[in-house]
Structure formats: C-alpha cells, structure tokens
N, C-alpha and C positions, 0 to 999 in steps of 0.2 A: 256056623261054628268054625268051619275051615277057614273062612275069610278072616274071622277075628284072629285066628292063630297066625295067619300069614301077616296081618297087620302088626300083631305083637312081635312077631319075629323080626320084621323090618325095623321097628322102633328099638328093639334090643340091639340089633346090629348097629344102628346109628349111635345109640348110647355108648356101646363098646368102642366104636370108632372115635367118638368124641373124647372118651376117657384116654384112649391111646394117644390122641393128639395132645391132650393136656399133659400126659406123662412125658411125651417126647419133648415138649416145650420146657417142662420142668427140668428134664435132664440137661438141656442146653443151659438153662439159667443157673443150674447147680455148678457149672464150670466157673462162674464168678462167685463172689461172696454174698450175693443178695440172699436175704432170708425169705425163702419161698415156702416156709413151713405152713403158713395159713392156707396156701393154695394146695399143698400136699394133703392137708386134712380134708379139703373139699373133694379132692380126687378119691380119698378113702370113703367119704360119704357117698360119692357117685357110685363106686363099686358096691357098697352096701345096698344102695337103692336098686342097682341092677340085679343083685342077688335076690332081692325081694320081688323081682319082676316089675319094679317101678321104673320103667324106662324113662318116663317123662322127668321124674325127679333126677334120675341118673344123668340125663342130658343137661338139665339145668345146673346141677352141681359141677359137671365137667366144663360147661361153658363158663360158668362163674370162676372156676379155678383158673381157666386159661386167661380170662380177662384180668383177674387179680394178679396173676403171675406177671403178665405184661406190664400192668400198672406199677407193681413193686419194682420190676427190673428197670423201668423208665425212671422212676423216682430215685432208685439206687444210683443209676448212671449220673443223674443230675447232681446228687449229693457227692459222688466220687469226683466229678468234674470240679465242683466247688472245693472239695478237699485238696485236690491236686494243685489248684490255684493258690489256696491258702498255704500249702506246703512250700510252694515256690516263694511266696512272700516271706514266709518264715526263714527260709534259707538266705534270701537276699538281706533280710534284716540282720541275721547273724553275721553276714559278710561285711556289713557296714558298721557293726558294733551296736546295733539297736537291740534292746531287750525283746526277745521273741516270746516272752511269757503270755502276752495277750492273745497271740495266735494259738499257742498251745492250749490255753484255757478254752478258746472257742472250739478247738478240735475235741477236747475232752467233753465239753457241754453237748456238742453235736452227737457224739457217740452215746452219751448217756441218754439223751432224748430219743435217739434211734432205738436203743435197747428197751427203754421204758415203753415205747410203742404208743399206739392209739387205737381207737375202735371206730371202724367204718362199716356201716351196714351190719352191725352186730358181730363183726369179726375183728379180733385183735391182730394188728399188723405192726411191723417195724415203722417207726415214724421218720422215714427218710425225708419226707417233705419238710417237716419242721427242722430237721437237722440241716438240710440244705439252706433253709432260711437263715439259721444261725451262722453258718459258714459264709454265706454271701454278705451278710451284714458286717461280719468281721473283715471280709475281703475288701469291701468298699472303704471302710475306715482304714484298713491296713495299707491300701494303695496310696492314700493321701499321706499317711504317716511315712511310708517308705519313700515317697517322692521327696518329702522334706528332709528325711534322714539322709538320703543319697546326696542331696545338695550340700548338707552339712559335712558329710563324709568327704565330699570332693574338696570342700574348704580345708578340712584337716589334712587331706592328701597334699594339697597345694602348699600348706604350711610345712609339711614334712619335706617336700621337694626344695623349698626355699632353705630349710635348715641343712639339707644335704648339699645344696649348692654352696652354702657358706662353709661347710666342712671341707668340700673339695677345693675351695679357694685357698685354704690355709697352706702357707709355705714358709712362714717366718715365725709363727707363734709356737711356744712350747706346748707339747701335746696335753699335758696335765692342765695347764692354764687355759688352753683352748676348750677343753672339755667343760671347764667351769662356765665358759660363755655359752656353750651349747646346752648346758644343763637347764638354764632358764627357759629356753625355747622348748626343750623336751618336756619340762614340767607343765608348760601351758598346753601342749598337745595332749598330754595324758589327761589333764583336767577337761579338755574339750571332749575327749573320748568318753569320759565318765558322765559328763552332762548329756552327751548323745545317747548313751546306754539307758539313761533314765528318762529319756524323751524330752529333756529341757533344751529344745532346739535353739532358741534365741541365745541362751547362755553359751551353748556349744559353738554356735557360729561366731559369736562375738570373740570368744577366746581364741578360736582358730585363726580368725582374721588378725587378731592382735599378735599371735605368734608369727604369722607370715610377715606382717609389716615389720615386726622387730627383727626378724632374720634378714629381711631385705635391707633395712636401714643399716644393720651391722655389716652386711656384705659391702654396701656402698661406702660406708665409712672405712672399711678395711681396704677397699680398692683405692680410695682417696689417699689413705696412709701409704700404700705401696707406691702410688704415683709420686707422692711427696718425697718418699725415700729415694726413688730413682732420680728425681730432680735434684735433691740435695747431694747425692753421691756424684752425679754428673758435674754439677757446678763446683763442688769442692775439688774434684779430680782436675778440672780445667785450671783452677787456681794453683793447684800443686804443680801442674805441668808448666805454668808460667813462673813458678818460684814464688808465688804470692801466698803467704801464710794466712790462715783463716781460723784461728783458735776458737773463736766464739761459735762459728758455724760447725766446726768439728765437734765441739762439746755438745751442741744441740743435737747433732746427728747421732752421737753416741747415746745420749739420753733417749731420743726417739726410738732408736733400734732396741734398746733395753725395754722400754715400755711396750713396744710392739711384741717382743718376745714373751712378755708377761701378759699378753692379751688385753692390755689397757689401750684399746684401739683409739678412742677419742683423744686421750692424752698424747698418745704416740703421734697421731695425725697433727695435732697442734705443734708439738716439738719439731717434727720433721718439716712442716711447712715453714716454721720460723727459721730452721737451719737453711732451707733453700733460699728464703728471702735474704737472710744474712749473707750467704755466699754471693747472691746476685748483687746485693748492695756493695759488697767489697769489690767485686769485679767492676761494677759501674764506677765506683770511686777511683779505682786504679786506672781505668780507661780515661776518665775525665782528667785526673791529675797528670797522666802521661801526655795527653793531648795538650793540656795547658803548658806543660814544660816545653813540649816540642814547638808550639806556636811562639812561646816567649823566646826560645832559641832562634827561631827564624827571624823574629822581629829584631833581636839584638844583632844577628848576623848581618841583616840589611843595613842597620845603622853603623855597624863596625866598618863596612866598606866605605862609608862616608868619612871615616877617620876620627870620629869622636864617639867613644863608647864609655859611658859613665861607669866608674869603678863600683859605685853603689849597686847599680843594676847588675853588673857582672857577679858581684859577691852574692846578691840575692838569688841569682840564677844557679850559681854553684851550690848554694845551700838547698835550693829546691831540688836539684838533681840528687843530692845526698838524701834528702827526706824521702824522695820517691823510691830510691834504692832501699831505704829502710822501711818501706811500706807505710810511711806516715803521710797518707795522701792528703789529709786536710791541711797539715802543715806545709806540704809541698805547694798546694794551691795558694796558701797565704803568702809564701815566699815569692811565688810567681807574680802575685798581685803587687808585692813590694817592688819587684824588678820592673814591672810595667809602670808603676807610679814614678820610680826614679827615671826611667827612660822618658816618660811623658814630660817630667819637669825639664829634663835635658833638651828635649825637642822644643819645648815651649821657650826655653832660654835661647836656643839657637835661632828660632824664628824671630824672637824679639830683637836679638842682636843684628840679624840680617836686615830687619826693617830699619833699625837705628843707623846702621852703616849706610844704607841707601839714602836715608834722610840727610845724614851728615854730608854725603857726597853732593847732594843738591845744594846744601848750604855753602859748600866750598865754591861751587859754580857761581852762586850769587855773590860771594866775596870777590871773585875774580871780575865779575861783571861791574862791580862798583869800584874796582881798582884798589882794593886794600893790599897793603904791603906784607901782611902776614898770612895771606892765603896759602902760600907754599908750606908754611909751618903746619898749618891745619891739615893740609892735604897729606903731608908726610905722616902725621899721626893717624889719619884715617886709613892710609895704605898699610901702616903697621898693624892697626886693629883688624884690617881685612885679612892680612896674612895669618895673624894669630887665630882668627876665626876659622879660616880654612884648615889650620892645623889642629883644631879642636881645643885651643887654649882660650876658652870663653871668658875666664876670669880676667886674664891680662888684656884681652881684646876689649872687654867692658871698661877696664880702667883707662886704656888709651882713648876710647871714645869719650869718656868723661873729660879727659884733658883737652881733647879737640873741642868739646862743647864749651869748656871754660874759655879757650882761646877765642872762639867765635863770639862768646858773650851774648847778652840779650839782643834781640833785633834792634831796639831803639838806641843801643849804645855803640853800634858799629860806625866807624868813620874811615875814610881812605888813608889817613896818616897814622893811625894808631891801631893797636890790637883791640883795645877796648877803652871806652871813655870812662875815666875815673870820676866819681861824684865829688 
C-alpha cells in the first residue's frame, strides 16, 4: 500500500510539473497575439484531472496543451510573416499608384478564416494555417503585379522627367502659352496613372511612353527653333554690320520670334529657319556680286593700261557699282556681265585688227618684192592704221586698213606699173 502511495505521489508530481511547464510556455506565447485559448483549456482539464487524482490524464492534457500551443505559435508566426510580406507589397503598390484593394481583401479574408477557426483532433483552434495559405497566394500574385506595376511606374516617372526637362528648357515662350503645351503631356501622364491604378498595365505603359516621346519631340523641336533663332539673329546682325539690308529675313525673324513666344514651336522653327536661309542667301549674293564687280574692275584696269577701254564696258561697270551699293545684287551681276561682253568684243576686235595689220604688212613686202610703184602709198596707210590701233582708235584703223587693201587690190590684178589692173 505504501509503495502505491509513493508511485501515485511521483506521478502527481510529474503531472504538476508538466502543468507548470505548459503554463510557463503559455505565458510566453501570450506576449504575442497568438490565440492559445484551446491550449489554456487543456491546462484547465489537466488541473481538473490532477485534482481528481488522475495523474495520467493530467500528464496527457498538459503534454497535449504544450504541443498545441507550440503548433499554434508556429502557425501564427508563419501567418504573421506572410502578413508582413503582403503589407510590404500593399505599401509598395500604394507608392506606385496601384490599387491596393486586392491585398486588403486577402488580409481581411485571412483574418476571417483565422477567426472562424477549424477543428483538429476534436479541438477548435484558430485557422492560422489556412490564413497563411490565403496570404501567400495573394503574395505570389501580388509580387508579379507589383513587378509589372513598378515597371509602368518607372515609365510614368520617365515621362514626368521628360516633361520637366521641357519645362526647364523654356526661356522664350510666354508662360501661359507654354502651360498649354505642357497640359497635353500632363493629361497623358494622369491617364497613365489612372490606367495603372486599375491594373491596365498595357494601356498605362503605352500612354506613358507616348507622353515621354511627345515631350522629347517637343523639346528637340524647341531646341531646333532656338538654334534657328540664333543663326538668323547672327546672320542678320552680320548683314547689318556690313550695311546690307535684309527686310525679308528680318520679317521672317520677327514672325518666328512671335510664334515661338506663343509656343507654336513647329511653326516658329520653320519661320526662323527660313529667316536664317534668307539672310545667308542675301550674304552669299552680296559676296558674289561684290566679287564679280571687283574682278570686272581688275579686268578693265588691265585693259585700260593698254590704252583702249571701251566706253560701253566702263558705263556698265559704273552701273554695276551703283547697283551693288543699292543692294541690287542680281542687277549688279547682270551689268558686270554686260561689261565683260563689251570688253570681250573690244578685245576680239583688237585681235582681229592686229592680225589684219600684220597680214597687210606682209602684202606690202610682197609689193616691194615685185617692184610696184604704189607700195609706199600702201605702207603709209598701214603705218597710219598701226598708229591708230596703238592709240585705241580701232574704227579709224579699220577704215585705213580697208583703203590699204583696196590699193593692193586682188592678188591677180597687181602689176609693177599700176596700182591695180582695171578690167
């Protein structure tokens, strides 16, 4: 009997110790929010069994309480880990403008399932396992959505940067008019955000890229217009410094500047480029006409030293200088061409007369060789023609050569005793 009492006493002590361990473990778990109430009830049952002197049942209830509490705490930690991850996904979704409601719904469903609980081994417990499954399923789907959403958000951000760069570049456009240009891009960006929020990633990405491309195109066109403005202003300033008027280029410059101020960038670019081209054309025409007049002056100066300068060429050159001074460049070049033609005719006449004089001299030598008595008369006319030629009197020289030729007569009619044989 005493032995049985000792055995019972040891079993009771073991049961009491098991209950104390279970209670200590539950106290630790209570520091978190895990629902260990089913394990607490098992501890209560263990104490009741111990009070009834049922140490074996008390030990079983205490051990079961400890195992259940550990299981619940492990499942709770798994669910909490999944909850923390889904919260992070939710916050990142909010940051990029994605609708977070699917993640909030998953959290609400998980909490509901956990509260509704489940029955395992005849005990009702919080269903942390199913709650975790719901959260992890939402997490897997959410990560994929977030990855796509962040890529689209980056496209939207890039479009915003392009729009900001366009805004920073403005230095010539009226603020109100420029805001009108920016409004289109801002509207596209807002539409992209709305599409992103509702999960329409393809539409959001397409609109964002369209906004970025539009902003970049506008900026490039604006930069081209500014370069055209600088080119036109520089070219016109150079013309003014030379005293060369450029009313057409100045008018186009004024138009382009006004269009640019009104934020009509494409039209301004066209007008300013035309202004620059017109100014450069005028400058090229002025240089070409000035060079033509200079070269004509040099040509006539060279001829003048020879003593025969045609009046027609001189007059054309004077008119060309006047046209150049009046900025009538095309007319100046026409007059230079007239001067050159007059000079060319004069030179051609001179060369022809020179050749005729030399030929006539040879004929005089032939007359002397056959002993004609009028050779001296012919020679006198030739010498007169030569002097007149050297003095630039080509018309008189030509007339005297004609007389000399008549005196010589045709080759078959020459005879030593007469100037020419009469038929």
